[in-house]
C-alpha positions as CSV (number, residue, x, y, z in Angstrom):
1,X,123.5,136.3,134.9
2,X,125.4,133.0,134.8
3,X,122.1,131.2,134.1
4,X,121.3,133.5,131.1
5,X,124.9,133.2,129.9
6,X,124.5,129.5,129.8
7,X,121.2,129.7,128.0
8,X,122.8,132.0,125.3
9,X,125.7,129.6,124.9
10,X,123.3,126.7,124.4
11,X,121.3,128.6,121.8
12,X,124.4,129.7,120.0
13,X,125.6,126.1,119.9
14,X,122.3,124.8,118.5
15,X,122.3,127.6,115.8
16,X,125.9,126.9,114.9
17,X,125.2,123.2,114.6
18,X,122.1,123.7,112.4
19,X,124.0,126.1,110.2
20,X,126.8,123.6,109.7
21,X,124.4,120.8,108.9
22,X,122.6,123.1,106.4
23,X,125.9,123.8,104.6
24,X,127.0,120.2,104.5
25,X,123.7,118.6,103.6
26,X,121.6,119.2,100.5
27,X,117.9,119.6,101.0
28,X,116.1,116.2,101.0
29,X,114.1,115.4,97.9
30,X,111.3,114.0,100.0
31,X,109.9,116.0,102.9
32,X,109.0,114.6,106.2
33,X,105.3,115.3,105.4
34,X,105.6,113.4,102.2
35,X,107.1,110.4,104.0
36,X,104.5,110.5,106.7
37,X,101.7,110.7,104.1
38,X,103.1,107.7,102.3
39,X,103.4,105.7,105.5
40,X,99.8,106.6,106.5
41,X,98.6,105.4,103.1
42,X,99.4,101.8,104.0
43,X,96.4,99.8,105.2
44,X,95.5,96.1,105.6
45,X,93.5,95.2,102.5
46,X,91.6,92.0,102.3
47,X,89.7,90.2,99.5
48,X,92.6,90.7,97.2
49,X,92.4,89.7,93.5
50,X,94.5,87.0,91.8
51,X,95.9,89.7,89.5
52,X,98.6,92.4,89.7
53,X,98.8,95.6,87.8
54,X,102.4,95.8,88.9
55,X,104.8,93.5,87.0
56,X,106.7,90.9,89.0
57,X,109.9,92.5,88.0
58,X,108.8,95.8,89.7
59,X,107.8,94.0,92.9
60,X,111.2,92.3,92.9
61,X,112.9,95.6,92.3
62,X,111.0,97.1,95.3
63,X,111.9,94.2,97.6
64,X,115.6,94.3,96.6
65,X,115.7,98.1,97.0
66,X,114.4,97.8,100.6
67,X,116.9,95.1,101.4
68,X,119.7,97.3,100.2
69,X,119.1,100.1,102.7
70,X,116.8,98.9,105.6
71,X,118.6,99.1,108.9
72,X,119.6,96.3,111.3
73,X,121.4,96.4,114.6
74,X,125.2,96.5,114.0
75,X,124.4,96.1,110.3
76,X,124.0,92.4,110.8
77,X,121.4,92.1,108.0
78,X,119.6,89.0,109.1
79,X,116.6,89.5,106.9
80,X,115.9,87.2,103.9
81,X,113.0,87.3,101.5
82,X,111.3,84.9,99.1
83,X,108.9,86.2,96.5
84,X,106.2,83.7,95.6
85,X,103.9,84.2,92.6
86,X,101.9,82.2,90.0
87,X,101.3,78.5,90.4
88,X,103.9,78.4,93.2
89,X,101.7,80.8,95.2
90,X,98.7,78.6,94.8
91,X,100.8,75.6,96.0
92,X,102.2,77.7,98.8
93,X,98.7,78.3,100.2
94,X,97.6,74.7,99.6
95,X,100.4,73.7,101.9
96,X,99.4,76.2,104.5
97,X,95.8,75.1,104.4
98,X,96.5,71.4,104.4
99,X,99.0,71.7,107.2
100,X,96.8,73.9,109.4
101,X,93.5,72.1,108.8
102,X,93.9,69.2,111.3
103,X,95.2,71.5,114.0
104,X,92.4,74.1,113.5
105,X,89.8,71.3,113.4
106,X,91.1,69.9,116.6
107,X,90.5,73.4,118.2
108,X,86.8,73.0,117.3
109,X,84.5,73.0,114.3
110,X,83.7,76.6,114.7
111,X,87.4,77.5,114.5
112,X,87.9,75.7,111.3
113,X,84.7,77.0,109.7
114,X,85.9,80.5,110.4
115,X,89.5,80.1,109.4
116,X,89.0,78.0,106.3
117,X,87.3,80.9,104.6
118,X,90.0,83.3,105.6
119,X,92.8,81.0,104.4
120,X,91.0,80.5,101.0
121,X,90.8,84.3,100.6
122,X,94.6,84.6,101.2
123,X,95.1,81.8,98.6
124,X,93.1,83.9,96.1
125,X,95.6,86.8,96.3
126,X,98.2,87.2,93.6
127,X,101.5,86.7,95.4
128,X,103.3,86.6,98.8
129,X,106.4,88.3,100.0
130,X,107.8,85.9,102.6
131,X,110.0,87.3,105.3
132,X,112.6,85.2,107.1
133,X,115.3,85.8,109.7
134,X,118.5,83.9,109.2
135,X,119.2,82.6,112.7
136,X,122.8,81.8,111.7
137,X,123.5,85.5,111.3
138,X,121.8,86.2,114.6
139,X,123.8,83.5,116.4
140,X,127.1,84.8,115.0
141,X,126.1,88.4,116.1
142,X,125.6,87.1,119.6
143,X,129.2,85.9,119.7
144,X,130.6,89.0,118.1
145,X,128.7,91.3,120.4
146,X,128.5,89.2,123.5
147,X,127.4,92.0,125.9
148,X,124.3,92.4,123.8
149,X,123.7,88.7,123.0
150,X,120.5,88.7,125.0
151,X,119.0,91.4,122.8
152,X,119.7,90.0,119.3
153,X,116.5,87.9,119.1
154,X,114.6,91.2,119.5
155,X,117.0,93.0,117.1
156,X,116.1,90.4,114.5
157,X,112.4,91.0,115.0
158,X,113.0,94.8,114.7
159,X,114.9,94.3,111.4
160,X,112.3,92.1,109.8
161,X,109.5,94.4,111.0
162,X,111.2,97.4,109.3
163,X,111.6,95.5,106.1
164,X,108.0,94.4,106.2
165,X,106.5,97.9,106.7
166,X,108.7,99.4,104.0
167,X,107.8,96.8,101.4
168,X,104.2,96.9,102.4
169,X,104.0,100.6,102.0
170,X,105.9,100.7,98.7
171,X,103.6,98.0,97.2
172,X,100.5,100.0,98.1
173,X,101.9,103.2,96.8
174,X,102.4,101.3,93.5
175,X,98.7,100.6,93.4
176,X,98.4,97.2,95.0
177,X,96.6,96.0,98.2
178,X,98.3,93.9,100.8
179,X,97.9,92.3,104.2
180,X,100.5,90.8,106.6
181,X,100.0,87.3,107.9
182,X,101.8,85.1,110.5
183,X,101.0,81.5,109.7
184,X,104.1,80.5,111.7
185,X,101.7,80.7,114.6
186,X,100.9,77.1,113.7
187,X,104.3,75.5,114.1
188,X,104.1,72.7,111.5
189,X,103.3,75.3,108.8
190,X,106.8,76.9,109.1
191,X,108.6,73.6,108.5
192,X,106.3,72.7,105.6
193,X,107.0,76.0,103.9
194,X,110.7,75.9,104.5
195,X,110.8,72.5,102.7
196,X,108.6,73.7,99.9
197,X,110.5,76.9,99.3
198,X,113.9,75.1,99.8
199,X,115.4,77.6,102.2
200,X,118.2,76.8,104.7
201,X,117.4,75.2,108.0
202,X,118.6,78.3,109.8
203,X,115.8,80.4,108.3
204,X,113.0,81.4,110.7
205,X,109.6,82.4,109.2
206,X,108.6,85.8,110.5
207,X,105.7,86.8,108.3
208,X,104.3,86.8,104.7
209,X,102.8,89.7,102.9
210,X,100.0,88.8,100.6
211,X,99.4,91.2,97.7
212,X,97.3,91.7,94.6
213,X,95.0,94.1,93.0
214,X,92.5,95.7,95.3
215,X,88.8,94.6,95.2
216,X,87.6,98.2,95.6
217,X,89.0,101.8,95.9
218,X,91.8,102.1,98.4
219,X,90.5,102.9,101.9
220,X,92.8,105.2,103.7
221,X,90.8,105.5,106.9
222,X,93.0,105.0,109.9
223,X,91.5,102.8,112.7
224,X,90.9,104.6,116.0
225,X,94.1,105.2,118.0
226,X,94.7,106.2,121.6
227,X,95.1,110.0,122.1
228,X,98.6,111.4,122.3
229,X,98.1,112.2,126.0
230,X,98.2,108.4,126.6
231,X,101.0,107.5,124.2
232,X,103.4,110.4,124.2
233,X,105.4,112.4,126.7
234,X,107.7,115.4,126.1
235,X,110.7,115.6,128.4
236,X,112.9,117.8,126.2
237,X,112.0,121.1,127.9
238,X,112.6,119.6,131.3
239,X,116.1,118.4,130.2
240,X,117.0,121.8,128.8
241,X,116.0,123.6,132.0
242,X,118.1,121.1,133.9
243,X,121.1,122.0,131.7
244,X,120.5,125.7,132.3
245,X,120.3,125.3,136.1
246,X,123.7,123.6,136.1
């Protein structure tokens, strides 16, 4: 009987908690399924056009909205964003290409032949949302939360990643295509772009999201993924049975 009494108490606790939450919280305007469908709609789109059916002001609004609520560890908010459009965007990619060219050519003619076309296609897009991490914020957080100092580099990556996926998804829901690039993989590119965009020395380039009108109908096909049997494990039932046995 003690085991069943414990089980009943657990169930009553769960039901009471859920009832309390239902009273205190209004029903969400967006369901979980709506959210997941929106997230699943996001895809990498290439061959973007040098046009945008979405006004710059709306893109700016989306980016600023994401920055206003996206999470970061200890609410440190290390993410910074630069929106680049128009002639500035063309110059942006000219700098990337000119800086990367000697390095890519040194890796072999075949490398440059392949990459030059890819870089030109990125240049042909309408705009770029450039994501930075302010290392000054990260360094200060390391001092404030010394016991977790060794994790704040990862925390910064997490924060920028969440901002990237939110902006990316929102832009595609607005009818644009987008793809995420990491030209900071070629070190001189980062310094050249920091100078061109006139950002503080403490900024670290994390990624830039190219966007523009799509060249064709949006393709929502999801690339093959590993089965859940390889990527997911449920331990909840085991944990609950452990509580009951106690």
